[in-house]
C-alpha positions in Angstrom: 16.5 35.3 -20.9 13.7 36.7 -18.8 14.1 36.6 -15.0 11.9 34.2 -13.0 9.4 36.9 -11.8 8.5 37.7 -15.4 8.3 34.1 -16.4 6.0 33.5 -13.4 3.8 36.4 -14.4 3.6 34.9 -17.9 2.5 31.6 -16.4 -0.2 33.3 -14.3 -1.5 35.1 -17.4 -1.6 31.9 -19.4 -3.4 30.0 -16.7 -6.0 32.9 -16.3 -6.5 33.0 -20.1 -7.3 29.3 -20.2 -9.5 29.5 -17.2 -7.3 27.0 -15.4 -6.6 26.8 -11.7 -3.3 28.2 -10.5 -1.4 25.5 -8.6 1.8 25.4 -6.6 2.8 22.2 -8.5 2.9 24.1 -11.8 4.9 26.9 -10.2 7.4 24.5 -8.7 7.8 22.7 -12.0 8.6 25.9 -13.8 10.9 27.0 -11.0 12.8 23.6 -11.2 13.3 24.0 -14.8 14.4 27.7 -14.4 16.8 26.8 -11.6 18.4 24.0 -13.5 19.6 25.4 -16.7 20.1 23.2 -19.7 17.8 20.6 -21.3 15.9 18.1 -19.2 13.6 15.2 -19.5 10.4 15.2 -17.5 11.9 12.5 -15.2 14.9 14.7 -14.5 12.6 17.6 -13.7 10.7 15.4 -11.3 14.0 14.3 -9.7 14.9 18.0 -9.1 11.5 18.6 -7.5 11.9 15.7 -5.1 15.4 17.0 -4.1 14.4 20.6 -3.7 10.8 20.1 -2.4 10.7 16.7 -0.8 7.4 17.3 1.0 5.4 18.3 -2.2 3.2 15.7 -3.8 4.0 15.9 -7.5 3.9 12.9 -9.8 5.3 12.4 -13.3 1.9 12.8 -14.9 1.6 16.3 -13.4 5.1 17.1 -14.7 4.1 16.0 -18.3 0.8 18.0 -18.2 2.5 21.1 -16.9 5.2 20.9 -19.5 2.7 20.5 -22.3 0.9 23.6 -21.1 4.1 25.5 -20.7 5.2 24.5 -24.2 1.9 25.5 -25.8 2.2 29.0 -24.0 5.8 29.4 -25.1 7.2 29.3 -21.5 9.4 26.3 -22.4 10.9 24.9 -25.6 11.5 21.2 -26.3 13.8 19.1 -28.4 12.3 15.8 -29.6 14.4 12.7 -29.4 11.8 10.5 -31.2 11.0 7.3 -29.2 13.2 8.6 -26.4 10.9 11.6 -25.8 11.6 15.3 -25.3 14.0 17.4 -23.4 12.8 20.8 -22.2 14.5 24.1 -21.6 13.1 27.5 -20.5 11.7 29.5 -23.4 12.2 33.2 -23.5 15.9 32.7 -24.4 17.7 34.4 -27.2 17.5 32.3 -30.4 20.0 29.5 -30.6 20.4 26.2 -32.3 21.6 22.8 -31.0 24.3 20.3 -31.6 23.1 16.9 -30.1 25.4 13.9 -29.5 23.7 10.7 -30.6 25.8 8.7 -28.2 25.7 10.4 -24.8 22.8 12.9 -25.5 24.9 16.0 -24.7 23.3 19.2 -26.1 25.4 22.2 -27.0 23.7 25.4 -27.8 25.2 27.7 -30.5 24.5 30.8 -32.6 25.9 31.2 -36.1 25.3 34.4 -38.0 26.1 32.7 -41.4 23.5 30.1 -40.9 20.9 32.6 -39.8 21.6 34.8 -42.8 21.5 31.7 -45.1 18.1 30.7 -43.8 16.6 34.1 -44.6 18.1 33.9 -48.2 16.7 30.4 -48.7 13.2 31.5 -47.5 13.4 34.6 -49.8 14.5 32.5 -52.8 11.4 30.3 -52.4 9.1 33.2 -51.6 8.5 31.7 -48.2 7.6 33.9 -45.2 9.7 32.4 -42.4 8.1 32.8 -38.9 10.7 30.9 -36.9 13.0 28.0 -37.2 14.8 25.3 -35.2 17.9 23.5 -36.1 19.4 20.5 -34.4 22.6 19.0 -35.8 23.0 15.4 -34.7 26.4 13.8 -34.5 29.0 12.6 -32.0 30.6 14.9 -29.5 34.4 15.2 -29.1 34.3 13.2 -25.8 32.5 10.3 -27.4 34.8 10.4 -30.4 37.8 10.1 -28.0 36.2 7.2 -26.1 35.5 5.5 -29.4 39.1 5.9 -30.6 40.5 4.5 -27.3 38.1 1.5 -27.5 39.3 0.6 -31.0 
């Protein structure tokens, strides 16, 4: 993953390219996401901001707009949870896929060389030029399985 200074430079470049105004709020939103590794909802990011920067005036709409901009520019990635919205993580990470618990929402990142190779083979078989991919496997994590067994 890139360090924060490089990520911040990428943000400034993207804002200049789009002829937008550079704001402290955008910078703090990116910093909150960078400092709190993992996958977070916009509401969680706003909570981090309120804890870390209690005197800053940042609303949830600003967080949503900033995240949309960051995602368009590749600074953050998101995982969609349908009606429940998205969770965001810093982009610029090494490629990885996700296991997502449908009970508690836990997200586990993983890399599997066999899966990566198989995707290339499938694309080649269908004469498809793969540019990127995302994989999320949805199921029930071991902790939720244990809870379910103990409640039965």
